[in-house]
C-alpha positions as CSV (number, residue, x, y, z in Angstrom):
1,M,13.5,-53.0,65.7
2,P,14.6,-52.7,69.4
3,W,12.6,-50.3,71.6
4,Y,15.7,-48.4,72.6
5,F,16.3,-47.4,69.0
6,Y,13.0,-45.5,69.1
7,S,14.0,-44.0,72.4
8,F,17.3,-42.6,71.0
9,I,15.4,-41.3,68.0
10,S,13.0,-39.4,70.2
11,S,15.8,-38.0,72.4
12,L,17.7,-36.8,69.3
13,S,14.4,-35.4,67.8
14,F,13.6,-33.3,70.9
15,A,17.2,-32.1,71.0
16,G,16.9,-31.1,67.3
17,M,13.6,-29.2,68.1
18,I,15.2,-27.3,70.9
19,L,18.2,-26.3,68.8
20,C,15.9,-25.2,66.0
21,V,13.9,-23.1,68.5
22,R,17.0,-21.5,69.8
23,R,18.2,-20.7,66.3
24,L,14.8,-19.0,65.6
25,Q,15.1,-17.0,68.8
26,D,18.7,-15.9,67.9
27,L,17.2,-14.6,64.6
28,G,14.9,-12.4,66.6
29,F,11.6,-14.3,66.6
30,S,9.5,-14.4,69.8
31,S,8.6,-17.5,71.7
32,K,4.9,-16.8,71.2
33,Q,5.4,-16.6,67.4
34,I,7.5,-19.8,67.3
35,L,5.0,-21.7,69.4
36,L,2.0,-20.6,67.3
37,F,3.5,-22.2,64.1
38,L,5.3,-25.1,65.8
39,T,2.2,-26.3,67.6
40,G,0.0,-25.6,64.6
41,F,2.1,-27.8,62.2
42,S,2.3,-30.5,64.9
43,F,-1.4,-30.4,65.4
44,F,-2.2,-30.9,61.8
45,G,0.2,-33.9,61.8
46,F,-1.7,-35.6,64.6
47,A,-5.0,-34.6,63.2
48,L,-4.1,-36.5,60.0
49,L,-3.1,-39.5,62.0
50,N,-6.5,-39.5,63.8
51,L,-8.3,-39.1,60.4
52,I,-6.4,-42.0,58.9
53,N,-6.8,-44.3,61.8
54,P,-9.4,-43.0,64.3
55,G,-9.4,-44.7,67.7
56,I,-12.5,-46.1,69.4
57,L,-12.1,-43.5,72.2
58,W,-14.1,-41.0,70.1
59,G,-17.1,-43.2,70.1
60,S,-16.9,-44.2,73.8
61,S,-18.8,-42.9,76.7
62,D,-15.6,-41.5,78.3
63,V,-14.8,-39.1,75.5
64,W,-16.1,-36.0,77.3
65,K,-14.5,-36.9,80.6
66,F,-11.2,-37.4,78.6
67,I,-11.6,-34.0,76.9
68,F,-12.3,-32.3,80.3
69,V,-9.1,-33.7,81.8
70,M,-7.1,-32.7,78.6
71,L,-8.4,-29.1,78.8
72,F,-6.6,-28.7,82.1
73,A,-3.6,-30.5,80.8
74,G,-3.6,-28.2,77.8
75,A,-3.6,-25.1,80.1
76,F,-0.5,-26.5,81.9
77,A,1.1,-27.3,78.6
78,V,0.6,-23.7,77.3
79,C,2.2,-22.2,80.4
80,G,5.0,-24.8,80.4
81,N,5.8,-24.5,76.7
82,W,6.0,-20.7,76.8
83,A,8.1,-20.6,80.0
84,D,10.3,-23.3,78.6
85,F,11.0,-21.4,75.4
86,E,11.6,-18.2,77.3
87,G,14.2,-20.1,79.5
88,I,15.8,-21.5,76.4
89,R,16.0,-18.1,74.8
90,R,17.5,-16.3,77.8
91,A,20.0,-19.0,78.9
92,K,23.5,-18.7,77.6
93,N,23.3,-22.4,76.7
94,P,19.8,-23.8,76.1
95,G,21.0,-27.1,77.8
96,Y,20.9,-25.3,81.1
97,A,17.2,-24.5,80.8
98,V,16.4,-28.0,79.5
99,A,18.3,-29.6,82.5
100,I,16.0,-27.9,85.0
101,R,12.9,-28.5,83.0
102,N,13.7,-32.2,82.7
103,T,13.6,-32.6,86.5
104,T,9.8,-32.9,86.6
105,I,10.4,-36.3,88.1
106,L,11.8,-34.6,91.3
107,P,8.5,-33.0,92.5
108,V,6.6,-36.1,91.4
109,V,8.8,-38.2,93.8
110,F,8.2,-35.8,96.7
111,L,4.5,-35.7,96.0
112,S,4.4,-39.5,96.0
113,V,6.1,-39.6,99.3
114,L,3.8,-37.0,100.9
115,F,0.4,-38.2,99.5
116,F,0.8,-41.8,98.5
117,N,3.2,-43.1,101.2
118,S,5.8,-44.1,98.6
119,S,9.2,-45.0,100.0
120,L,12.4,-43.0,99.3
121,G,15.3,-45.4,99.4
122,T,19.1,-44.7,99.5
123,A,19.4,-44.6,95.7
124,E,16.5,-42.3,95.3
125,L,17.8,-40.0,98.0
126,F,21.2,-39.9,96.4
127,A,19.6,-39.0,93.1
128,V,17.7,-36.2,94.7
129,V,20.9,-34.7,96.2
130,L,22.6,-34.9,92.8
131,I,19.7,-33.1,91.1
132,L,19.5,-30.4,93.7
133,F,23.2,-29.8,93.6
134,G,23.1,-29.7,89.8
135,I,20.4,-27.1,89.9
136,Y,22.4,-25.1,92.4
137,L,25.4,-25.0,90.0
138,L,23.1,-24.0,87.2
139,V,21.2,-21.3,89.0
140,F,23.3,-19.9,91.8
141,K,27.0,-20.7,90.9
142,R,28.3,-17.6,89.1
143,T,31.3,-17.7,86.8
144,S,34.1,-15.1,87.2
145,E,32.7,-13.4,84.0
146,E,29.3,-13.1,85.5
147,K,30.6,-11.7,88.8
148,H,32.3,-8.8,87.0
149,S,29.6,-8.2,84.4
150,I,26.7,-5.7,84.5
151,P,23.6,-7.5,85.7
152,E,21.1,-8.3,82.8
153,K,17.9,-6.4,82.7
154,G,14.6,-8.4,82.9
155,V,13.8,-11.8,84.4
156,H,16.6,-14.3,84.6
157,W,16.3,-17.5,82.5
158,Y,16.1,-19.9,85.5
159,Y,12.8,-18.3,86.8
160,F,11.2,-19.3,83.5
161,S,12.8,-22.8,83.7
162,L,11.5,-23.3,87.2
163,L,8.0,-22.2,86.1
164,A,8.2,-24.6,83.2
165,L,9.2,-27.3,85.7
166,I,6.1,-26.6,87.8
167,A,3.8,-26.5,84.8
168,F,5.2,-29.7,83.3
169,T,4.8,-31.5,86.6
170,G,1.1,-30.7,86.6
171,L,1.0,-31.7,83.0
172,V,2.6,-35.1,83.7
173,L,0.1,-35.8,86.5
174,L,-2.9,-34.9,84.3
175,L,-1.6,-36.9,81.4
176,K,-1.2,-39.9,83.7
177,R,-4.9,-39.5,84.6
178,A,-5.8,-39.2,80.9
179,T,-4.1,-42.5,80.1
180,L,-6.4,-44.3,82.6
181,F,-9.4,-43.9,80.3
182,P,-10.0,-47.1,78.3
183,A,-9.0,-47.0,74.6
184,T,-6.9,-43.9,75.1
185,S,-3.6,-43.7,73.2
186,T,-0.9,-41.0,72.8
187,K,-2.4,-40.2,69.4
188,E,-5.6,-38.8,70.9
189,I,-3.8,-37.2,73.8
190,N,-1.4,-35.3,71.4
191,L,-4.3,-34.2,69.2
192,I,-6.1,-32.5,72.0
193,L,-2.9,-31.2,73.6
194,F,-1.6,-29.6,70.5
195,G,-5.1,-28.4,69.5
196,F,-5.5,-26.6,72.9
197,N,-2.0,-25.1,72.4
198,I,-2.7,-23.7,68.9
199,I,-6.0,-22.2,70.0
200,A,-4.3,-20.5,73.0
201,F,-1.4,-19.1,71.0
202,L,-3.8,-17.9,68.3
203,F,-5.6,-15.9,71.0
204,F,-2.3,-14.6,72.5
205,S,-1.1,-13.6,69.0
206,R,-4.3,-12.1,67.8
207,N,-2.8,-8.6,67.6
208,N,0.3,-9.7,65.8
209,M,-1.1,-12.1,63.2
210,R,-0.6,-9.8,60.3
211,E,3.1,-9.3,61.2
212,Y,3.6,-13.1,61.8
213,F,2.1,-14.1,58.4
214,A,4.1,-11.3,56.7
215,N,7.2,-13.0,58.0
216,L,6.3,-16.1,56.1
217,R,6.6,-14.2,52.9
218,T,9.7,-12.1,53.7
219,E,11.6,-14.2,56.2
220,K,12.4,-17.5,54.4
221,A,14.6,-18.6,57.3
222,F,11.6,-18.5,59.7
223,L,9.5,-20.9,57.8
224,S,12.4,-23.4,57.2
225,W,13.5,-23.4,60.8
226,V,10.0,-23.6,62.3
227,L,9.1,-26.5,59.9
228,A,12.2,-28.3,61.0
229,A,11.3,-27.7,64.7
230,A,7.7,-29.0,64.1
231,G,9.0,-32.0,62.2
232,F,11.4,-32.9,65.1
233,S,8.5,-32.3,67.5
234,F,6.1,-34.6,65.6
235,L,8.8,-37.3,65.1
236,G,9.8,-37.2,68.8
237,N,6.3,-37.5,70.0
238,Y,5.4,-40.3,67.5
239,V,8.4,-42.5,68.1
240,S,7.9,-42.0,71.9
241,I,4.6,-43.9,71.5
242,L,6.4,-46.8,69.8
243,A,9.1,-46.9,72.5
244,L,6.6,-46.7,75.3
245,D,4.7,-49.6,73.8
246,A,7.7,-51.8,73.3
247,A,10.0,-51.0,76.3
248,P,9.9,-53.5,79.2
249,N,9.6,-50.5,81.6
250,A,8.4,-47.0,80.6
251,G,11.1,-45.5,82.9
252,Y,13.8,-46.9,80.7
253,H,12.5,-44.9,77.7
254,E,12.1,-41.8,79.8
255,A,15.7,-42.1,81.0
256,I,17.0,-42.2,77.4
257,K,14.7,-39.5,76.2
258,N,15.7,-37.1,79.0
259,A,19.4,-37.6,78.0
260,N,18.7,-35.1,75.2
261,V,19.9,-32.4,77.6
262,L,23.4,-33.7,77.0
263,F,23.0,-33.5,73.3
264,V,21.6,-30.0,73.5
265,T,24.4,-28.8,75.9
266,L,27.3,-30.3,73.9
267,I,26.0,-29.2,70.5
268,S,25.4,-25.7,71.8
269,I,29.0,-25.5,72.9
270,L,30.0,-26.1,69.3
271,L,27.3,-23.8,67.7
272,I,27.0,-21.0,70.1
273,P,30.1,-19.0,71.1
274,R,31.0,-18.6,74.7
275,T,28.7,-21.3,76.1
276,F,31.3,-23.5,77.7
277,E,31.1,-22.9,81.5
278,K,32.6,-25.8,83.4
279,Y,30.5,-25.4,86.6
280,K,27.2,-25.3,84.7
281,I,28.2,-28.1,82.3
282,F,29.0,-30.2,85.5
283,G,25.6,-29.2,86.8
284,V,23.9,-30.5,83.7
285,C,25.8,-33.8,84.1
286,L,24.7,-34.1,87.7
287,V,21.1,-33.4,86.9
288,T,21.2,-36.0,84.1
289,I,22.8,-38.7,86.3
290,G,20.2,-37.9,89.1
291,I,17.3,-38.3,86.6
292,L,18.7,-41.6,85.4
293,V,19.1,-43.0,88.9
294,L,15.5,-41.9,89.9
295,V,14.0,-43.4,86.8
296,L,15.9,-46.7,86.7
297,Y,15.8,-47.4,90.4
């Protein structure tokens, strides 16, 4: 089966996860509660994979160094996941939050220029301008409705999305370091990553556990939607492994996977009333094009 088939499946899977999460949030469930169960179900899936086919990493001399790196990666993942879900919950269209979060490649490019003397060619510079202008349209460009509306109380969605962007940038750099250990595969990485997440969200939810598990008995919608989100998350991460192994260039897979922002934005227009805002939709398109140019060039 061609590698790009797996890439499209992963893109659609992550889009499905985001839409399921937004549905749960619209039903009144908190990001913390959703993440507790979503990461828990995903963790058990990857634990089963490691039990069925344990890798040689667990018996190697690098295992503790690997776990040490992954603990820091897990901390960034917890922060990024929570901020990402809060941005998705607060944004009128979840695609707006996903667009900003998907630009983790942008700070990586600048860090590479500053610290590793990487070059920034004409194509890359053009892509950076597209992404920045797209973010401007998403964050600062206000529609006529927003100009005449009463300002919302609380923190705006884009602050959470920018925090998710920062956290996921740190996560990407640490995951890159983790992959340099011999015999490491995404199977082991996801096991530790999801394991750290479930421990963290168990701790943060310790005062609400009785309420959360009561919801499993009384709120049938919660269990069905969170299981669907976890299934999409597991499938997306699993087929991403297959795509990365088979793709001639890992960037090609990342470009297709990050296109999920278009699926999320367009489907949300159909499912969520009053989410069509031409300037912000245009911003999403600019960000997506900029990401594609940066990755493919």
